[in-house]
FILUMVEX-102510 format. One record per atom (N, C-alpha, C): x, y, z. Coordinates in steps of 0.05 Angstrom, whole numbers, plus 5000, padded with zeros to 4 digits. Atoms other than C-alpha are relative to their C-alpha. Example, Ala and Ser with C-alpha at 12.3 -4.5 7.8 and 13.67 -1.06 7.14 Angstrom:
BEGIN
501849765000524649105156501850245000498449764999527349795143498550225014
END
This chain:
BEGIN
500850204980363114676669499349744987500750265011362113926657497049984997502850035005355413756626498949765015501250224984350913336671498949784981501050235016349212646644497050005000503050015000341912576622499049795019501150184981337612266674498649764987501250245012335711546658497249955012502850054991328311366660499949745017500550234982326410906718497649854989502150165012322310356685497749955020502150064979318710176750498350255005501549754995316810906763498350074976501549935024314611006691497549834997502350185001310110396692497950075022501849944978307310586760498550264997501349745003305811316743498550034974501249955026304211306669498049794992501750205011301310636650497849915020502050104981297810426715497750205003502249804998293911086718498149974976501750025024291410996647498449735000501450264998289810256656497850015022501949984978286310426721497550144992502449855008281710946691498449854979501450165020280110486633498349785014501550214986278209916680497650125016502149874984274110396724497650074983502249915018270110686666498549764988501350245011268810006635498249875022501550124978266509746703497450165005502449834996261710336712498149974976501750035024259210246640498549735002501450254996257609516656497850035022502049954979254009746720497650144988502249865012249810226679498449814982501350185019248409686627498249805014501450234988246209136674498250075024501549944976243309496735498350254998501649765001240610176715497349964988502650055011234909856678497949955021501850054978231809706746499050265012500749744989231310456761497950134983501949855016226110946738501450174979498949855022227111396678501850235010498549774990229312016716502449915016497850104984233611596763502349914982497950095018237311286704501750244990498649775011239011966674501550145022498749864978240512296740502449865011497850164988244811736769502449994981497850025019248911666705501650264998498649755002250512406698501250095026498949944974251512476773502749865004497550144999256911936770502250134984498049885018260412256711500850285011499349734989260012956742501849975025498350044976262812696808502849924993497350095008268612346773501550234988498649775012270112976732500850205021499349814978269913426794502349895016497850124985274412946831502650034984497649975016279312976773501050295000499149724998279413736774501250065027498949964973280613726849502849885001497450135000286413236839502050154984498149865017289413656784501450245014498749794984290914206835502549905014497750124987295813726868501849864981498450145021298013316809498550034974501549925024295913606742499549764981500350225019297212996699498149795010501750214989293912496744497150105002502749884999287912956755498750014973501249985027286913056681499349734989500750275008286912306670497249935011502650064988281112236719497850184989502049825012277612846690499249904972500750115026278012546620498349755003501850224995274911916648497250085006502749904995269112326674498650094975501249925025268012626605499149754984500750245015268211926574497549875012502450134987263111666625497550154993502349845007258412246610499249944971500650075028259012076535498649734999501250275000257311346550497150015011502849984989251211546592498250114978501649895022248711966533499649794978500250225020250111376486498049795010501650214990246610886532497050075001502849924998240211296537498349934975501550095024238311056467501049734990498950225014243110516443500149745017500150244984242710036503497149955009502850054996235809726507499150015030500850014971235809616583499950275013499849744987237210346597498550214983501149815019233510666538497950185012501949794992230011316552499250164975500549855025230511666484499449804978500850185022226811316427500950114973499349885026228711796371503049964995497250045008235111586336501350264992498949745008236012276306500750175024499549844976235412616374502549895015497750124987240412116403502650074987497649935015245512256348500650305004499649724996244513006357501350055028498949974973245912946432502949905000497250105001252112526418501850194986498449805015254613026367500650245018499549774982253613586417502049945022498150074979257413206470502849974989497350015012263213066423501150284997499149735003263513806408500950115028499349914973263613936483502749895009497550124993269313446494502350144985497949875016273313756437500650295011499749724991272014466463501550015027498749994973274014306535502949924998497250095003280313926515501750214986498549795014282314476466500650245017499549764982281415036517502049935022498050084980285414636568502749944987497650085014290614476514501249755012499250254987290813786544499549764981500250245016292313196499499249765017500750224982291412746560496949995002502950004997284112966570498749914974501250075026282512906496500449704995499550285006285812226490498449815017501550184982282611916551497050014994502949975005275612186536499249874974500750115026275511996462500549714999499350285002279011336470498049835016502050154984274311106526497250024987502649985013268311376489499849814977500150195022270110966428499849715009500050284992271210326467497649925017502450074985265310366514497649954982502150065019260810376453500049714990499850285008263309676438498849805020501150184980260109406501497149914993502750085008253309386467500149884971500150095027251009086401500650234981499149795018254209466344498150024977501849955022249109756296501150224982499249785017249410266241500350265016499849754984248210816292502449995019497550014984253910556335502450094983497849915017258510656276499850304994500349715003255611346266501250155024499049874976257311516338503149985000497050025001264511256329501150194979499149815020265011686266500150285012500049744987263112296307502450035018497649994983268512136358502650024984497649995017273612016303500350294988499849735010271812696273501050205021499049844978273013006341503049975003497150054998279812676345501650134977498649895023281612916275500150305001499749714995280213636296502750065013497449954986286213576342502449944981497850055019290413286285500350244981499849785019288713866238500750265014499749744986288514436289502550015017497850004980293514246343502449834991497950185010297713736303500849805022499650224981297013236360499949744985499850255014298712526340498749775015500950234985297112046396497049975000502950014999289712226402498849904974501250105024287812146329501049724992499050275007292311536321498649795016501550204984289011176379497149994991502850015010282211386351499849844974500050165024284011086284500049705007499950284992285710426318497349925012502650064986279310456360497749984980502250015020274810606300500049744984499950255015277310026259499649755018500550224981277209586322497049955003502950024998269809736329498949854976500950135024268809516258500849705000499250284998272708876271498049855018502050134982267908716329497449954985502550055016262008816282500449774980499550215020265208376229499949725012500150264986265807816280497149945008502850044992258707926305498150044976501749985024255207806239497149995009502850004994247807966242499250225019500649804981248308526293499850284987500349755013248709086242497549994982502449995017242109286209498549745000501450265000238408656232497550004984502450035017233208416183500450124973499549885026236208816125501249804981498750185020238208466060503050005002497150024998245308226056501450224984498749805017247008705999500050275014500249744986244609306040502050015023498150014978248709086100502950044990497449985010254909006058500650294990499749725010253809686024500450195024499849834976252810006093502749985013497450044987259109696121502350124984498049895017263409886061499850315000500349714999260510586064501450125025498649904976263010676136503049974997497150035004269810396118501150224982499249785018270310896060500050265015500149754985268211456107502350025019497750004982273511266158502650074984497649965016278911236104500150294990500149735010276711896075500650215022499649814978276412256142503050015008497250004991283412046164501950094978498349925022286412156095499950314996500349715003283612866089501350145023498749874977285813036160503149994998497150035002292812776145501150184978499049855023293513136078499250295001500849724999290513796101502550175005497549864994297214036130502249805004498150234996302113466118502850085008497249924993308513866127500350075029499949944972306714026199500349755018499850254985306913296220502749874996497550165005313112866232499449784979500450205021314212386175499349735011500750264989313911776220497149995007502950004993307011986245498349984975501550025025304612096174500049724988499850275011307111416152498449815017501650174983303911086212497050034994502849965008297111406195499449874974500550115027297711196122499949705001499950294999299710486137497649885015502350114985294410366191497450044986502549955015289010686149499749804977500050195021290910236091499349725010500550274988291009606135497149985008502850024992284209766164498149984977501850015023280809916098500249754984499550235018284009356058499249745013500650264987283508786108497149975006502950024993276508936134498349994975501650005024273709106066500249744984499650255015276808496032498649775014501250224985274308046088496950004995502949995002267108296083499149954972500850055028266808296007500349714994499650285006269707596004497949825014502050154986264607356055497350014986502649965012258707636017499949964970500050015029260607725943502949974991497250065008267207395924500750124973499449915027266507615852500750304999499549715000267008355872502650075014497649944985273508285910502150144982498149875018277808465850499450294996500949725004273809095837500550175025499549854975274209295910502950075004497149954996281809225913501050204979499249805020282509615848499250285009500949744990278410185879501950095022498249924978282910175941502750094988497549925013289110195896499850284987500449745013286210785857499850225022500249804979284611145923502850075010497349944991291911085944501650154979498849845021294111345876499050295002501049734997289611945887501250135025498649894977292712025956502850094994497349915008299612055924499950264985500349755015297212595876499450235019500649794981294212985934502450085017497649944985300612925974501950164984498249845018304513185914498950294998501149735003299713785906500250155026499849864974300013935981502950035009497249974994307613915978500749855026499450174976307813366031502849894998497350145002314413026049499949784979499950195022316612595991499549725009500550274989316511976035497149935002502850064998309012046044498849934973500950065027307712065969501049724992499050265006312211455961498549785014501550204985308411086015497349954987502550045013301811205980500349844974499550155024304710955914500649715005499350284994307710335945497649845010502350144991301310155981498049954977501650045023297510245916500949764984498950225015302209765881499649735015500450244984301709255938497049914997502850065003294109295933499349884973500450125027294309165858501049724999498950275000298708555870498149815015501950164985293708305922497549954985502550035015288008405874500249784978499750185023290907955819499049725005501150274996289307275851497049985001502950005000282007485857498849984972501050005027281407515781501449794982498450175018287007095749501049755014499050254989289706395758502249904981498050145015295605975735501850194984498249845017299406285676499250295000501049725001295006905674500850155025499349874974296507045748502950085000497149945001304107005738500450244981499749785020303507455676499050265012501149764988299207955715501950115021498049914981304307985772502450114987497749905014309908075722499550284989500749735010306408665689499850205023500349824977304608965757502850095011497349944991311808915781501650184981498649845020314509195716499150295000501149725000309809795716500850155025499249874975311309935789502950085000497149945001318809895778500650234981499549785018318710355717498950265010501149754988314110855751501750105023498349924978318710845811502550154990497749865010324611045769499250274989500949745009320411605739499750215021500449814978318811915806502249975021497750044982325311685840499049915028501150104975321711275893501349735006498750254994326110735923498049805013501950184988320210455963498349864979501750125021315810355902501749824982498350185016321710065864500549745014499650254985323009565919497549834999502550165002315609365918499849874973500150115027316009275842501849764997498250235002322108825848499049775017501250214983318808435905497849854985502250135015312708305861501149834978498850175021317208055805501149745012499050244988320507575853497749815008502350174994313607325875499149864974500750125026312007205801502049784993497950205006318606835793499649755017500550234982317106395853497649844991502450145009310106245827500449864974499550125026312906085758501249725003498850264997316405475786497849785001502150194998309605135795498250014975501749975024306805335727501449864976498850155023308204825671499350124973500649895027304305105611500950294998499049735005307505725582502250095018498049934981313105705632502450144987497749875014318505885582499550284993500849725007314806495558500050185024500149844975313606725629502950065010497249964990321006635648501450214982498849805018323207025586498950285006501149744992318407575605501250115026498949914975321207595675502950104997497249905006328407655649499950294990500249735011326308255608499050205021501049824979322308555666502150085020497949944981328108505715502050204988498049825013332808835664498850274997501249745004327909395648499750155026500349864974326509545721502750105010497449924991333909575735501350214982498649835019336109935671498250214988501849825015329810275643499150245017501249784984325510855667501350264994498949735007327911465628498050225004502049794997321311825638500150105029499949874973321312315697497750195002502249814995315912745729501250285003499149724999316613495722500150095029499749904973319113825785501449825019498650194983322313205814502949974990497250035009329813075813500449764982499350225018333112615763500249745017499750254985332611885784502949935005497350084993338711635820500449704996499350285003342310985808500849905027499550114974342310565871501249724997498750265003347209975875498449775010501650224989342509565918498049904980502050085019337009565867501349884975498650125022342009425812500849725006499250274993344608825849497649815002502450174998337608565865498849944973501050045027335408665793501749804985498250195014341508285768499649725011500550264989340107715816497449894989502650105011332807675793500349924971499650075028334907685720501649744997498350245001340207155733498449755007501650234993335306695769498049934978502050055022330106775714501449874976498650115023335306635661500949715005499250274993337906025697497649814998502450165002330805755703499149964972500950015028329305915630501849804985498250185015335505565602499949725011500250274988334904995652497649854991502550135009327804865629500349904971499750095028330204785557502049774997498050215002335804295572499049735008500750274991335103545578500949965029499550044972335303265648502949945007497250064994342503025642501950234994498349775007345103705618499250255016500849774983342604155675502450185005497649844995349704375691500850164976499449865024350904555619498150244996501949785002344604975621500850235018499149794982347305355681502450154988497749875013353805485643499150194978501049835022349905755583498750255012501349764987345806205629502150195010497849824991352206475661501350144976498849885024355106595591498250234989501949795009348806985571500150245020499849794981349307385636502550174996497649865006356507555620499650184975500549845024354307795551498350245007501749784992348808215582501550215016498449814984353608515633501950164983498249855017358608705579498550194982501649845019353108975533499050265013501149764986350009445585502150135018497949894983356609565621499250025029500850024972353909345688501449785014498350194987358509005736498449795015501550194983353008675778499149764983500850235017350708245719502349814997497650175003357807995710500649855026499750144974358307845785498049785003502050214999351807465781500849764982499050215018354707075722502249845012497850154986360906905762498949825021501250174979356506645818498749754988501350235014352506205770502149814990497950175010358905965738501349845022498950144977361705785806498349775009501850214993355505385823500149774979499950215021355905025756502549845002497550154997363204845766499949815024500350174976361604575836498349764994501750235006355904155810501449814981498750175020360203905752502049825014497950164987365903675798498849805020501050174978361703395855497949804991502350175008355803085817500349884973500250095028356303055742502349824991497850175009363202745735499549715005500650284993360802115768497549894988502650095009353802085740499550024970500649955028354002345668501049774983499050195020354601855610502550134985497649905013361101925570499550224979500549805020358002315512499250275012500849754987354702835557502350125016497749904985361002885599501950154980498349875020365103045536498950274991501349765010360003555511500150225021500149804978359503905579502850125004497449894995367003975589501050174976499149845023368404215518498650274998501549745001362904745518500850175023499249854977364804955588502750134995497349895005372105045567499850234979500249795021370205445504498850255012501349764989365605905542501850155020498249874981370606035598502250144986497949875015376006195547498950254987501249775013371306675510499750235020500449804979369507035575502750115009497349904991376807075597501350174979498949845021378907335529498750284999501449744999373607885534501050175022498949854978376108085602502850114993497349925007383308105575499950234981500249785019381408545516499150265013500949764986377709025561502250125018497849904983383609075609502150134983498049885017388409205552499050264988501149755011383809735522500150225020499949804980383310095588502950095005497249924997390910065595500950184978
END
């Protein structure tokens, strides 16, 4: 029988059923949270507690009643009721106008117990919808008040609850949204300077903030690497990338605001943490792509750290060494991502070298060697991993980088009137390199440089060069072209 065509999703129906329900419950819970924040302070102590939990219980019961008729819609409303109950518990201590509980320890114990209750209920219902709505709204309603150290502790509790579902149920959306919400809370604090640990010394506040960032990064990394083979690779890469963005951007911003001199050390620690993540991924037999992602992010972090310590010539040299080490390490572990990052760092160093006058020739010579080594070197391999493969794309990019560096190097040594002759010499050297290492891409790069030199010679130099320079340029160009052509002829005859 003919196979029925797959039903196409109706965009209007999807927006109306999926997104409007979630946006509606978010708006409703935030509105009730504002009502509790601004109006419940006028009530007595028992009335505050009773009214808050009565509202959340009513909303949860209404969601269970709706789930009998429409399970998904009812669970969205029920998750909103759980989130509202969490916010009421949070508000009883952390919102001054509603405060009933004075003990911070008791408040955190109650919040921890409520997070356990949310996790238990969602796990028994096997409902990712309930877990996602409750935890997501719980994380964001906490941002309605001033964010203190205890606010960040409460978000850490909610994040730990979300990570339970990542480790146990291998759900992705709930912990991923929790990751975004946790770092978003920290962004709000970073904007509201002075609201965390008011009255404390600046160093203590910075240490406290970095401690929370390290805790977030560690929690999500451990949850990801506990059973990495059970997660889709795209989800693992999304967790790794977002976790790196949150830690690196927020940490670098806060350190640079308070103690600029420590920025280099902070980024080195972040790079080392991602190196440790790559080792852990290897030991846990995670997908190879996850290990490569950790290595690549570590190399990028190292490159970002260099401007915090070095300047001018030293910065270009540091980028060159970083790109060279990353490229050689990539060939050792057969990581195309890390190798691409290494080549990209070398190109950044090459671009920066154009603005560096002192030591420019030495830097360009080092870049030529670095591009060639990254493309041709890397005989060391890690035990248990396959032999590194030769990829034409990286060979071509490495040849282009070596060619550009060589053109800049030779051009810097030539007088202003013999720039075209410098390009010809650079092309001749590229031909020699291509014949020596038996790599076609270097010879193709040389042909491209030679073509540019011929075009400049015909269109510009013939009319502008003095007679002596014109004679020298044409004679040397002719000799070099004949030598290269003779070499091609000999090689063709030898193959024949």
